[in-house]
Each structure stands twice: as structure tokens, then as C-alpha cells.
PDBQT receptor file of N, H, CA, C and O in Angstrom, charges set to zero:
ATOM      1  N   MET A   1     257.060 158.432 118.866  1.00  0.00    +0.000 N 
ATOM      2  CA  MET A   1     256.524 157.594 119.898  1.00  0.00    +0.000 C 
ATOM      3  C   MET A   1     257.520 156.464 120.179  1.00  0.00    +0.000 C 
ATOM      4  O   MET A   1     257.970 155.777 119.263  1.00  0.00    +0.000 OA
ATOM      5  N   ARG A   2     257.846 156.290 121.428  1.00  0.00    +0.000 N 
ATOM      6  H   ARG A   2     257.480 156.848 122.172  1.00  0.00    +0.000 HD
ATOM      7  CA  ARG A   2     258.754 155.211 121.815  1.00  0.00    +0.000 C 
ATOM      8  C   ARG A   2     257.969 153.908 121.972  1.00  0.00    +0.000 C 
ATOM      9  O   ARG A   2     256.766 153.918 122.233  1.00  0.00    +0.000 OA
ATOM     10  N   ASN A   3     258.673 152.793 121.807  1.00  0.00    +0.000 N 
ATOM     11  H   ASN A   3     259.650 152.786 121.595  1.00  0.00    +0.000 HD
ATOM     12  CA  ASN A   3     258.020 151.511 122.013  1.00  0.00    +0.000 C 
ATOM     13  C   ASN A   3     259.023 150.496 122.543  1.00  0.00    +0.000 C 
ATOM     14  O   ASN A   3     260.236 150.683 122.456  1.00  0.00    +0.000 OA
ATOM     15  N   SER A   4     258.482 149.425 123.092  1.00  0.00    +0.000 N 
ATOM     16  H   SER A   4     257.496 149.273 123.163  1.00  0.00    +0.000 HD
ATOM     17  CA  SER A   4     259.328 148.370 123.660  1.00  0.00    +0.000 C 
ATOM     18  C   SER A   4     259.334 147.114 122.794  1.00  0.00    +0.000 C 
ATOM     19  O   SER A   4     259.653 146.027 123.274  1.00  0.00    +0.000 OA
ATOM     20  N   LEU A   5     258.983 147.264 121.531  1.00  0.00    +0.000 N 
ATOM     21  H   LEU A   5     258.724 148.147 121.141  1.00  0.00    +0.000 HD
ATOM     22  CA  LEU A   5     258.906 146.096 120.651  1.00  0.00    +0.000 C 
ATOM     23  C   LEU A   5     260.229 145.341 120.514  1.00  0.00    +0.000 C 
ATOM     24  O   LEU A   5     260.235 144.116 120.635  1.00  0.00    +0.000 OA
ATOM     25  N   PRO A   6     261.353 146.026 120.267  1.00  0.00    +0.000 N 
ATOM     26  CA  PRO A   6     262.602 145.259 120.096  1.00  0.00    +0.000 C 
ATOM     27  C   PRO A   6     262.944 144.398 121.319  1.00  0.00    +0.000 C 
ATOM     28  O   PRO A   6     263.372 143.253 121.176  1.00  0.00    +0.000 OA
ATOM     29  N   GLN A   7     262.755 144.953 122.513  1.00  0.00    +0.000 N 
ATOM     30  H   GLN A   7     262.407 145.883 122.629  1.00  0.00    +0.000 HD
ATOM     31  CA  GLN A   7     263.071 144.212 123.729  1.00  0.00    +0.000 C 
ATOM     32  C   GLN A   7     262.120 143.025 123.910  1.00  0.00    +0.000 C 
ATOM     33  O   GLN A   7     262.551 141.914 124.216  1.00  0.00    +0.000 OA
ATOM     34  N   ARG A   8     260.831 143.275 123.719  1.00  0.00    +0.000 N 
ATOM     35  H   ARG A   8     260.480 144.178 123.470  1.00  0.00    +0.000 HD
ATOM     36  CA  ARG A   8     259.840 142.202 123.895  1.00  0.00    +0.000 C 
ATOM     37  C   ARG A   8     260.022 141.110 122.848  1.00  0.00    +0.000 C 
ATOM     38  O   ARG A   8     259.876 139.924 123.147  1.00  0.00    +0.000 OA
ATOM     39  N   ARG A   9     260.339 141.509 121.633  1.00  0.00    +0.000 N 
ATOM     40  H   ARG A   9     260.457 142.472 121.391  1.00  0.00    +0.000 HD
ATOM     41  CA  ARG A   9     260.567 140.542 120.566  1.00  0.00    +0.000 C 
ATOM     42  C   ARG A   9     261.792 139.693 120.888  1.00  0.00    +0.000 C 
ATOM     43  O   ARG A   9     261.768 138.473 120.722  1.00  0.00    +0.000 OA
ATOM     44  N   ALA A  10     262.864 140.339 121.350  1.00  0.00    +0.000 N 
ATOM     45  H   ALA A  10     262.883 141.330 121.485  1.00  0.00    +0.000 HD
ATOM     46  CA  ALA A  10     264.098 139.630 121.692  1.00  0.00    +0.000 C 
ATOM     47  C   ALA A  10     263.875 138.662 122.854  1.00  0.00    +0.000 C 
ATOM     48  O   ALA A  10     264.420 137.558 122.857  1.00  0.00    +0.000 OA
ATOM     49  N   GLU A  11     263.082 139.070 123.832  1.00  0.00    +0.000 N 
ATOM     50  H   GLU A  11     262.639 139.967 123.830  1.00  0.00    +0.000 HD
ATOM     51  CA  GLU A  11     262.783 138.195 124.973  1.00  0.00    +0.000 C 
ATOM     52  C   GLU A  11     262.148 136.890 124.523  1.00  0.00    +0.000 C 
ATOM     53  O   GLU A  11     262.339 135.850 125.152  1.00  0.00    +0.000 OA
ATOM     54  N   ARG A  12     261.398 136.946 123.438  1.00  0.00    +0.000 N 
ATOM     55  H   ARG A  12     261.243 137.791 122.926  1.00  0.00    +0.000 HD
ATOM     56  CA  ARG A  12     260.725 135.749 122.924  1.00  0.00    +0.000 C 
ATOM     57  C   ARG A  12     261.560 135.005 121.884  1.00  0.00    +0.000 C 
ATOM     58  O   ARG A  12     261.179 133.929 121.422  1.00  0.00    +0.000 OA
ATOM     59  N   GLY A  13     262.700 135.590 121.522  1.00  0.00    +0.000 N 
ATOM     60  H   GLY A  13     263.009 136.464 121.897  1.00  0.00    +0.000 HD
ATOM     61  CA  GLY A  13     263.566 134.958 120.549  1.00  0.00    +0.000 C 
ATOM     62  C   GLY A  13     263.036 135.028 119.121  1.00  0.00    +0.000 C 
ATOM     63  O   GLY A  13     263.390 134.198 118.284  1.00  0.00    +0.000 OA
ATOM     64  N   TRP A  14     262.190 136.013 118.844  1.00  0.00    +0.000 N 
ATOM     65  H   TRP A  14     261.902 136.687 119.524  1.00  0.00    +0.000 HD
ATOM     66  CA  TRP A  14     261.600 136.162 117.520  1.00  0.00    +0.000 C 
ATOM     67  C   TRP A  14     262.444 137.110 116.680  1.00  0.00    +0.000 C 
ATOM     68  O   TRP A  14     262.946 138.118 117.178  1.00  0.00    +0.000 OA
ATOM     69  N   SER A  15     262.592 136.787 115.434  1.00  0.00    +0.000 N 
ATOM     70  H   SER A  15     262.184 135.968 115.029  1.00  0.00    +0.000 HD
ATOM     71  CA  SER A  15     263.228 137.705 114.488  1.00  0.00    +0.000 C 
ATOM     72  C   SER A  15     262.187 138.728 114.041  1.00  0.00    +0.000 C 
ATOM     73  O   SER A  15     260.991 138.557 114.279  1.00  0.00    +0.000 OA
ATOM     74  N   GLN A  16     262.648 139.777 113.399  1.00  0.00    +0.000 N 
ATOM     75  H   GLN A  16     263.620 139.916 113.206  1.00  0.00    +0.000 HD
ATOM     76  CA  GLN A  16     261.708 140.752 112.846  1.00  0.00    +0.000 C 
ATOM     77  C   GLN A  16     260.822 140.091 111.800  1.00  0.00    +0.000 C 
ATOM     78  O   GLN A  16     259.634 140.398 111.701  1.00  0.00    +0.000 OA
ATOM     79  N   ALA A  17     261.396 139.190 111.025  1.00  0.00    +0.000 N 
ATOM     80  H   ALA A  17     262.361 138.941 111.105  1.00  0.00    +0.000 HD
ATOM     81  CA  ALA A  17     260.623 138.493 109.995  1.00  0.00    +0.000 C 
ATOM     82  C   ALA A  17     259.548 137.617 110.618  1.00  0.00    +0.000 C 
ATOM     83  O   ALA A  17     258.432 137.548 110.103  1.00  0.00    +0.000 OA
ATOM     84  N   GLU A  18     259.871 136.945 111.722  1.00  0.00    +0.000 N 
ATOM     85  H   GLU A  18     260.777 137.001 112.140  1.00  0.00    +0.000 HD
ATOM     86  CA  GLU A  18     258.872 136.092 112.378  1.00  0.00    +0.000 C 
ATOM     87  C   GLU A  18     257.729 136.926 112.944  1.00  0.00    +0.000 C 
ATOM     88  O   GLU A  18     256.563 136.557 112.807  1.00  0.00    +0.000 OA
ATOM     89  N   LEU A  19     258.058 138.048 113.578  1.00  0.00    +0.000 N 
ATOM     90  H   LEU A  19     259.006 138.348 113.689  1.00  0.00    +0.000 HD
ATOM     91  CA  LEU A  19     257.003 138.916 114.096  1.00  0.00    +0.000 C 
ATOM     92  C   LEU A  19     256.141 139.435 112.958  1.00  0.00    +0.000 C 
ATOM     93  O   LEU A  19     254.915 139.471 113.070  1.00  0.00    +0.000 OA
ATOM     94  N   ALA A  20     256.770 139.833 111.874  1.00  0.00    +0.000 N 
ATOM     95  H   ALA A  20     257.765 139.804 111.784  1.00  0.00    +0.000 HD
ATOM     96  CA  ALA A  20     256.017 140.327 110.720  1.00  0.00    +0.000 C 
ATOM     97  C   ALA A  20     255.054 139.264 110.208  1.00  0.00    +0.000 C 
ATOM     98  O   ALA A  20     253.901 139.563 109.896  1.00  0.00    +0.000 OA
ATOM     99  N   GLN A  21     255.523 138.029 110.123  1.00  0.00    +0.000 N 
ATOM    100  H   GLN A  21     256.459 137.786 110.377  1.00  0.00    +0.000 HD
ATOM    101  CA  GLN A  21     254.671 136.941 109.651  1.00  0.00    +0.000 C 
ATOM    102  C   GLN A  21     253.498 136.720 110.608  1.00  0.00    +0.000 C 
ATOM    103  O   GLN A  21     252.368 136.515 110.163  1.00  0.00    +0.000 OA
ATOM    104  N   ARG A  22     253.752 136.759 111.895  1.00  0.00    +0.000 N 
ATOM    105  H   ARG A  22     254.669 136.925 112.257  1.00  0.00    +0.000 HD
ATOM    106  CA  ARG A  22     252.686 136.582 112.892  1.00  0.00    +0.000 C 
ATOM    107  C   ARG A  22     251.620 137.674 112.764  1.00  0.00    +0.000 C 
ATOM    108  O   ARG A  22     250.436 137.433 113.000  1.00  0.00    +0.000 OA
ATOM    109  N   LEU A  23     252.061 138.879 112.388  1.00  0.00    +0.000 N 
ATOM    110  H   LEU A  23     253.023 139.075 112.197  1.00  0.00    +0.000 HD
ATOM    111  CA  LEU A  23     251.149 140.023 112.304  1.00  0.00    +0.000 C 
ATOM    112  C   LEU A  23     250.514 140.180 110.922  1.00  0.00    +0.000 C 
ATOM    113  O   LEU A  23     249.523 140.893 110.765  1.00  0.00    +0.000 OA
ATOM    114  N   GLY A  24     251.087 139.513 109.927  1.00  0.00    +0.000 N 
ATOM    115  H   GLY A  24     251.893 138.934 110.054  1.00  0.00    +0.000 HD
ATOM    116  CA  GLY A  24     250.586 139.665 108.568  1.00  0.00    +0.000 C 
ATOM    117  C   GLY A  24     251.009 140.968 107.921  1.00  0.00    +0.000 C 
ATOM    118  O   GLY A  24     250.272 141.547 107.123  1.00  0.00    +0.000 OA
ATOM    119  N   VAL A  25     252.224 141.434 108.278  1.00  0.00    +0.000 N 
ATOM    120  H   VAL A  25     252.823 140.964 108.927  1.00  0.00    +0.000 HD
ATOM    121  CA  VAL A  25     252.773 142.657 107.698  1.00  0.00    +0.000 C 
ATOM    122  C   VAL A  25     254.168 142.347 107.163  1.00  0.00    +0.000 C 
ATOM    123  O   VAL A  25     254.678 141.241 107.343  1.00  0.00    +0.000 OA
ATOM    124  N   SER A  26     254.773 143.319 106.512  1.00  0.00    +0.000 N 
ATOM    125  H   SER A  26     254.358 144.217 106.366  1.00  0.00    +0.000 HD
ATOM    126  CA  SER A  26     256.125 143.122 105.997  1.00  0.00    +0.000 C 
ATOM    127  C   SER A  26     257.161 143.312 107.108  1.00  0.00    +0.000 C 
ATOM    128  O   SER A  26     256.896 143.951 108.127  1.00  0.00    +0.000 OA
ATOM    129  N   ARG A  27     258.335 142.745 106.885  1.00  0.00    +0.000 N 
ATOM    130  H   ARG A  27     258.550 142.226 106.057  1.00  0.00    +0.000 HD
ATOM    131  CA  ARG A  27     259.440 142.946 107.823  1.00  0.00    +0.000 C 
ATOM    132  C   ARG A  27     259.791 144.427 107.901  1.00  0.00    +0.000 C 
ATOM    133  O   ARG A  27     260.133 144.934 108.969  1.00  0.00    +0.000 OA
ATOM    134  N   GLN A  28     259.706 145.115 106.773  1.00  0.00    +0.000 N 
ATOM    135  H   GLN A  28     259.428 144.703 105.905  1.00  0.00    +0.000 HD
ATOM    136  CA  GLN A  28     260.000 146.546 106.747  1.00  0.00    +0.000 C 
ATOM    137  C   GLN A  28     259.051 147.319 107.660  1.00  0.00    +0.000 C 
ATOM    138  O   GLN A  28     259.458 148.299 108.285  1.00  0.00    +0.000 OA
ATOM    139  N   THR A  29     257.800 146.893 107.743  1.00  0.00    +0.000 N 
ATOM    140  H   THR A  29     257.469 146.097 107.235  1.00  0.00    +0.000 HD
ATOM    141  CA  THR A  29     256.842 147.540 108.645  1.00  0.00    +0.000 C 
ATOM    142  C   THR A  29     257.282 147.376 110.092  1.00  0.00    +0.000 C 
ATOM    143  O   THR A  29     257.253 148.335 110.863  1.00  0.00    +0.000 OA
ATOM    144  N   VAL A  30     257.687 146.175 110.461  1.00  0.00    +0.000 N 
ATOM    145  H   VAL A  30     257.711 145.396 109.835  1.00  0.00    +0.000 HD
ATOM    146  CA  VAL A  30     258.166 145.928 111.826  1.00  0.00    +0.000 C 
ATOM    147  C   VAL A  30     259.386 146.792 112.118  1.00  0.00    +0.000 C 
ATOM    148  O   VAL A  30     259.472 147.408 113.180  1.00  0.00    +0.000 OA
ATOM    149  N   ILE A  31     260.322 146.839 111.186  1.00  0.00    +0.000 N 
ATOM    150  H   ILE A  31     260.252 146.339 110.323  1.00  0.00    +0.000 HD
ATOM    151  CA  ILE A  31     261.529 147.662 111.370  1.00  0.00    +0.000 C 
ATOM    152  C   ILE A  31     261.146 149.122 111.579  1.00  0.00    +0.000 C 
ATOM    153  O   ILE A  31     261.668 149.776 112.481  1.00  0.00    +0.000 OA
ATOM    154  N   SER A  32     260.243 149.635 110.758  1.00  0.00    +0.000 N 
ATOM    155  H   SER A  32     259.818 149.104 110.025  1.00  0.00    +0.000 HD
ATOM    156  CA  SER A  32     259.838 151.043 110.851  1.00  0.00    +0.000 C 
ATOM    157  C   SER A  32     259.142 151.351 112.170  1.00  0.00    +0.000 C 
ATOM    158  O   SER A  32     259.354 152.418 112.746  1.00  0.00    +0.000 OA
ATOM    159  N   ILE A  33     258.322 150.437 112.650  1.00  0.00    +0.000 N 
ATOM    160  H   ILE A  33     258.150 149.570 112.182  1.00  0.00    +0.000 HD
ATOM    161  CA  ILE A  33     257.651 150.644 113.944  1.00  0.00    +0.000 C 
ATOM    162  C   ILE A  33     258.685 150.621 115.056  1.00  0.00    +0.000 C 
ATOM    163  O   ILE A  33     258.679 151.494 115.924  1.00  0.00    +0.000 OA
ATOM    164  N   GLU A  34     259.570 149.637 115.043  1.00  0.00    +0.000 N 
ATOM    165  H   GLU A  34     259.575 148.928 114.338  1.00  0.00    +0.000 HD
ATOM    166  CA  GLU A  34     260.588 149.528 116.097  1.00  0.00    +0.000 C 
ATOM    167  C   GLU A  34     261.474 150.769 116.165  1.00  0.00    +0.000 C 
ATOM    168  O   GLU A  34     261.855 151.202 117.252  1.00  0.00    +0.000 OA
ATOM    169  N   LYS A  35     261.799 151.335 115.020  1.00  0.00    +0.000 N 
ATOM    170  H   LYS A  35     261.490 150.983 114.137  1.00  0.00    +0.000 HD
ATOM    171  CA  LYS A  35     262.673 152.512 114.988  1.00  0.00    +0.000 C 
ATOM    172  C   LYS A  35     261.913 153.818 115.221  1.00  0.00    +0.000 C 
ATOM    173  O   LYS A  35     262.521 154.887 115.287  1.00  0.00    +0.000 OA
ATOM    174  N   GLY A  36     260.593 153.735 115.345  1.00  0.00    +0.000 N 
ATOM    175  H   GLY A  36     260.099 152.867 115.291  1.00  0.00    +0.000 HD
ATOM    176  CA  GLY A  36     259.794 154.930 115.600  1.00  0.00    +0.000 C 
ATOM    177  C   GLY A  36     259.553 155.784 114.376  1.00  0.00    +0.000 C 
ATOM    178  O   GLY A  36     259.135 156.935 114.502  1.00  0.00    +0.000 OA
ATOM    179  N   ARG A  37     259.806 155.247 113.193  1.00  0.00    +0.000 N 
ATOM    180  H   ARG A  37     260.146 154.312 113.091  1.00  0.00    +0.000 HD
ATOM    181  CA  ARG A  37     259.570 155.999 111.954  1.00  0.00    +0.000 C 
ATOM    182  C   ARG A  37     258.122 155.887 111.484  1.00  0.00    +0.000 C 
ATOM    183  O   ARG A  37     257.672 156.657 110.636  1.00  0.00    +0.000 OA
ATOM    184  N   PHE A  38     257.400 154.919 112.046  1.00  0.00    +0.000 N 
ATOM    185  H   PHE A  38     257.766 154.294 112.735  1.00  0.00    +0.000 HD
ATOM    186  CA  PHE A  38     256.027 154.650 111.612  1.00  0.00    +0.000 C 
ATOM    187  C   PHE A  38     255.199 154.305 112.838  1.00  0.00    +0.000 C 
ATOM    188  O   PHE A  38     255.575 153.437 113.625  1.00  0.00    +0.000 OA
ATOM    189  N   ASP A  39     254.073 154.985 113.000  1.00  0.00    +0.000 N 
ATOM    190  H   ASP A  39     253.767 155.691 112.361  1.00  0.00    +0.000 HD
ATOM    191  CA  ASP A  39     253.134 154.650 114.066  1.00  0.00    +0.000 C 
ATOM    192  C   ASP A  39     252.105 153.681 113.497  1.00  0.00    +0.000 C 
ATOM    193  O   ASP A  39     251.496 153.961 112.465  1.00  0.00    +0.000 OA
ATOM    194  N   PRO A  40     251.907 152.549 114.157  1.00  0.00    +0.000 N 
ATOM    195  CA  PRO A  40     250.974 151.568 113.610  1.00  0.00    +0.000 C 
ATOM    196  C   PRO A  40     249.535 152.062 113.674  1.00  0.00    +0.000 C 
ATOM    197  O   PRO A  40     249.182 152.893 114.511  1.00  0.00    +0.000 OA
ATOM    198  N   SER A  41     248.721 151.539 112.780  1.00  0.00    +0.000 N 
ATOM    199  H   SER A  41     249.008 150.864 112.100  1.00  0.00    +0.000 HD
ATOM    200  CA  SER A  41     247.287 151.813 112.841  1.00  0.00    +0.000 C 
ATOM    201  C   SER A  41     246.749 151.219 114.141  1.00  0.00    +0.000 C 
ATOM    202  O   SER A  41     247.403 150.384 114.765  1.00  0.00    +0.000 OA
ATOM    203  N   LEU A  42     245.583 151.643 114.535  1.00  0.00    +0.000 N 
ATOM    204  H   LEU A  42     245.052 152.322 114.028  1.00  0.00    +0.000 HD
ATOM    205  CA  LEU A  42     244.988 151.111 115.760  1.00  0.00    +0.000 C 
ATOM    206  C   LEU A  42     244.773 149.596 115.667  1.00  0.00    +0.000 C 
ATOM    207  O   LEU A  42     245.099 148.884 116.617  1.00  0.00    +0.000 OA
ATOM    208  N   PRO A  43     244.230 149.076 114.548  1.00  0.00    +0.000 N 
ATOM    209  CA  PRO A  43     244.093 147.615 114.465  1.00  0.00    +0.000 C 
ATOM    210  C   PRO A  43     245.429 146.881 114.585  1.00  0.00    +0.000 C 
ATOM    211  O   PRO A  43     245.501 145.832 115.225  1.00  0.00    +0.000 OA
ATOM    212  N   LEU A  44     246.484 147.420 113.977  1.00  0.00    +0.000 N 
ATOM    213  H   LEU A  44     246.426 148.272 113.457  1.00  0.00    +0.000 HD
ATOM    214  CA  LEU A  44     247.796 146.788 114.076  1.00  0.00    +0.000 C 
ATOM    215  C   LEU A  44     248.335 146.891 115.499  1.00  0.00    +0.000 C 
ATOM    216  O   LEU A  44     248.950 145.944 115.991  1.00  0.00    +0.000 OA
ATOM    217  N   ALA A  45     248.119 148.010 116.161  1.00  0.00    +0.000 N 
ATOM    218  H   ALA A  45     247.619 148.778 115.761  1.00  0.00    +0.000 HD
ATOM    219  CA  ALA A  45     248.554 148.164 117.553  1.00  0.00    +0.000 C 
ATOM    220  C   ALA A  45     247.869 147.127 118.444  1.00  0.00    +0.000 C 
ATOM    221  O   ALA A  45     248.500 146.557 119.334  1.00  0.00    +0.000 OA
ATOM    222  N   PHE A  46     246.578 146.883 118.202  1.00  0.00    +0.000 N 
ATOM    223  H   PHE A  46     246.066 147.346 117.478  1.00  0.00    +0.000 HD
ATOM    224  CA  PHE A  46     245.861 145.861 118.964  1.00  0.00    +0.000 C 
ATOM    225  C   PHE A  46     246.427 144.472 118.679  1.00  0.00    +0.000 C 
ATOM    226  O   PHE A  46     246.566 143.663 119.597  1.00  0.00    +0.000 OA
ATOM    227  N   ARG A  47     246.757 144.185 117.415  1.00  0.00    +0.000 N 
ATOM    228  H   ARG A  47     246.645 144.842 116.669  1.00  0.00    +0.000 HD
ATOM    229  CA  ARG A  47     247.341 142.883 117.073  1.00  0.00    +0.000 C 
ATOM    230  C   ARG A  47     248.696 142.697 117.763  1.00  0.00    +0.000 C 
ATOM    231  O   ARG A  47     249.010 141.616 118.262  1.00  0.00    +0.000 OA
ATOM    232  N   LEU A  48     249.488 143.766 117.780  1.00  0.00    +0.000 N 
ATOM    233  H   LEU A  48     249.234 144.644 117.374  1.00  0.00    +0.000 HD
ATOM    234  CA  LEU A  48     250.772 143.706 118.475  1.00  0.00    +0.000 C 
ATOM    235  C   LEU A  48     250.572 143.422 119.958  1.00  0.00    +0.000 C 
ATOM    236  O   LEU A  48     251.244 142.560 120.524  1.00  0.00    +0.000 OA
ATOM    237  N   ALA A  49     249.665 144.133 120.575  1.00  0.00    +0.000 N 
ATOM    238  H   ALA A  49     249.119 144.833 120.115  1.00  0.00    +0.000 HD
ATOM    239  CA  ALA A  49     249.408 143.944 122.002  1.00  0.00    +0.000 C 
ATOM    240  C   ALA A  49     248.943 142.514 122.285  1.00  0.00    +0.000 C 
ATOM    241  O   ALA A  49     249.385 141.895 123.254  1.00  0.00    +0.000 OA
ATOM    242  N   ARG A  50     248.062 141.997 121.449  1.00  0.00    +0.000 N 
ATOM    243  H   ARG A  50     247.703 142.499 120.663  1.00  0.00    +0.000 HD
ATOM    244  CA  ARG A  50     247.595 140.610 121.631  1.00  0.00    +0.000 C 
ATOM    245  C   ARG A  50     248.741 139.624 121.470  1.00  0.00    +0.000 C 
ATOM    246  O   ARG A  50     248.852 138.663 122.231  1.00  0.00    +0.000 OA
ATOM    247  N   GLU A  51     249.590 139.861 120.484  1.00  0.00    +0.000 N 
ATOM    248  H   GLU A  51     249.500 140.642 119.865  1.00  0.00    +0.000 HD
ATOM    249  CA  GLU A  51     250.708 138.946 120.222  1.00  0.00    +0.000 C 
ATOM    250  C   GLU A  51     251.650 138.873 121.423  1.00  0.00    +0.000 C 
ATOM    251  O   GLU A  51     252.168 137.805 121.751  1.00  0.00    +0.000 OA
ATOM    252  N   PHE A  52     251.869 140.020 122.078  1.00  0.00    +0.000 N 
ATOM    253  H   PHE A  52     251.449 140.887 121.811  1.00  0.00    +0.000 HD
ATOM    254  CA  PHE A  52     252.759 140.064 123.240  1.00  0.00    +0.000 C 
ATOM    255  C   PHE A  52     252.020 139.885 124.569  1.00  0.00    +0.000 C 
ATOM    256  O   PHE A  52     252.639 139.841 125.633  1.00  0.00    +0.000 OA
ATOM    257  N   ARG A  53     250.694 139.785 124.495  1.00  0.00    +0.000 N 
ATOM    258  H   ARG A  53     250.191 139.821 123.631  1.00  0.00    +0.000 HD
ATOM    259  CA  ARG A  53     249.857 139.595 125.689  1.00  0.00    +0.000 C 
ATOM    260  C   ARG A  53     250.048 140.711 126.710  1.00  0.00    +0.000 C 
ATOM    261  O   ARG A  53     250.208 140.473 127.907  1.00  0.00    +0.000 OA
ATOM    262  N   VAL A  54     250.025 141.938 126.192  1.00  0.00    +0.000 N 
ATOM    263  H   VAL A  54     249.896 142.131 125.220  1.00  0.00    +0.000 HD
ATOM    264  CA  VAL A  54     250.123 143.133 127.031  1.00  0.00    +0.000 C 
ATOM    265  C   VAL A  54     249.118 144.157 126.497  1.00  0.00    +0.000 C 
ATOM    266  O   VAL A  54     248.457 143.918 125.486  1.00  0.00    +0.000 OA
ATOM    267  N   THR A  55     249.010 145.287 127.175  1.00  0.00    +0.000 N 
ATOM    268  H   THR A  55     249.547 145.482 127.996  1.00  0.00    +0.000 HD
ATOM    269  CA  THR A  55     248.155 146.358 126.677  1.00  0.00    +0.000 C 
ATOM    270  C   THR A  55     248.934 147.216 125.683  1.00  0.00    +0.000 C 
ATOM    271  O   THR A  55     250.164 147.180 125.637  1.00  0.00    +0.000 OA
ATOM    272  N   ILE A  56     248.203 147.976 124.902  1.00  0.00    +0.000 N 
ATOM    273  H   ILE A  56     247.204 148.005 124.939  1.00  0.00    +0.000 HD
ATOM    274  CA  ILE A  56     248.853 148.894 123.963  1.00  0.00    +0.000 C 
ATOM    275  C   ILE A  56     249.734 149.873 124.733  1.00  0.00    +0.000 C 
ATOM    276  O   ILE A  56     250.831 150.216 124.292  1.00  0.00    +0.000 OA
ATOM    277  N   GLU A  57     249.242 150.317 125.885  1.00  0.00    +0.000 N 
ATOM    278  H   GLU A  57     248.351 150.038 126.242  1.00  0.00    +0.000 HD
ATOM    279  CA  GLU A  57     250.004 151.268 126.693  1.00  0.00    +0.000 C 
ATOM    280  C   GLU A  57     251.320 150.674 127.182  1.00  0.00    +0.000 C 
ATOM    281  O   GLU A  57     252.288 151.403 127.399  1.00  0.00    +0.000 OA
ATOM    282  N   ASP A  58     251.362 149.341 127.358  1.00  0.00    +0.000 N 
ATOM    283  H   ASP A  58     250.576 148.749 127.182  1.00  0.00    +0.000 HD
ATOM    284  CA  ASP A  58     252.613 148.694 127.766  1.00  0.00    +0.000 C 
ATOM    285  C   ASP A  58     253.624 148.673 126.631  1.00  0.00    +0.000 C 
ATOM    286  O   ASP A  58     254.831 148.635 126.874  1.00  0.00    +0.000 OA
ATOM    287  N   LEU A  59     253.145 148.697 125.397  1.00  0.00    +0.000 N 
ATOM    288  H   LEU A  59     252.165 148.728 125.199  1.00  0.00    +0.000 HD
ATOM    289  CA  LEU A  59     254.032 148.652 124.229  1.00  0.00    +0.000 C 
ATOM    290  C   LEU A  59     254.498 150.028 123.769  1.00  0.00    +0.000 C 
ATOM    291  O   LEU A  59     255.647 150.202 123.362  1.00  0.00    +0.000 OA
ATOM    292  N   PHE A  60     253.597 150.999 123.839  1.00  0.00    +0.000 N 
ATOM    293  H   PHE A  60     252.664 150.857 124.170  1.00  0.00    +0.000 HD
ATOM    294  CA  PHE A  60     253.873 152.313 123.254  1.00  0.00    +0.000 C 
ATOM    295  C   PHE A  60     253.793 153.420 124.298  1.00  0.00    +0.000 C 
ATOM    296  O   PHE A  60     252.884 153.459 125.127  1.00  0.00    +0.000 OA
ATOM    297  N   ASP A  61     254.763 154.310 124.232  1.00  0.00    +0.000 N 
ATOM    298  H   ASP A  61     255.502 154.278 123.559  1.00  0.00    +0.000 HD
ATOM    299  CA  ASP A  61     254.803 155.476 125.106  1.00  0.00    +0.000 C 
ATOM    300  C   ASP A  61     254.718 156.724 124.207  1.00  0.00    +0.000 C 
ATOM    301  O   ASP A  61     255.636 156.988 123.429  1.00  0.00    +0.000 OA
ATOM    302  N   PRO A  62     253.633 157.481 124.311  1.00  0.00    +0.000 N 
ATOM    303  CA  PRO A  62     253.477 158.633 123.415  1.00  0.00    +0.000 C 
ATOM    304  C   PRO A  62     254.447 159.772 123.681  1.00  0.00    +0.000 C 
ATOM    305  O   PRO A  62     254.576 160.672 122.852  1.00  0.00    +0.000 OA
ATOM    306  N   GLU A  63     255.125 159.752 124.809  1.00  0.00    +0.000 N 
ATOM    307  H   GLU A  63     255.020 159.021 125.482  1.00  0.00    +0.000 HD
ATOM    308  CA  GLU A  63     256.073 160.828 125.122  1.00  0.00    +0.000 C 
ATOM    309  C   GLU A  63     257.346 160.628 124.310  1.00  0.00    +0.000 C 
ATOM    310  O   GLU A  63     257.851 159.510 124.211  1.00  0.00    +0.000 OA
ATOM    311  N   PRO A  64     257.869 161.712 123.726  1.00  0.00    +0.000 N 
ATOM    312  CA  PRO A  64     259.097 161.596 122.922  1.00  0.00    +0.000 C 
ATOM    313  C   PRO A  64     260.333 161.274 123.760  1.00  0.00    +0.000 C 
ATOM    314  O   PRO A  64     261.431 161.149 123.218  1.00  0.00    +0.000 OA
TER     315      PRO A  64
């Protein structure tokens, strides 16, 4: 699954560690999601969407 997390995070000037802290997850989790190695749980996907003030569909594209 593709996502726009790295671009959106960079637009806000947040490091991976800062995003992880905001979400209450590890930096490794953020890295894995950004690289597409890990699909977030639905609750985490909602937290990500809220943090960026967008919909889940704006963050994640299920097409490979």
C-alpha cells in the first residue's frame, strides 16, 4: 500500500521521531509505515489522518 506520509510529514517539518511521539508509537513503526513494510491498524490510521487533518483515503492508496 502506498502512502503520502513522508511528503506530508516533511511539509510540516516533523521528524520521524516527532511524528512517532505525536502518535504514541515507535520511530521504527513510522519508518515501516512510510516504507510500506507495515500497514497500520485502523485505529492508528485514524490517528494519522487526524494528525494530518485529512482522510485516511488521502493518506493511503491501496493500489500497488
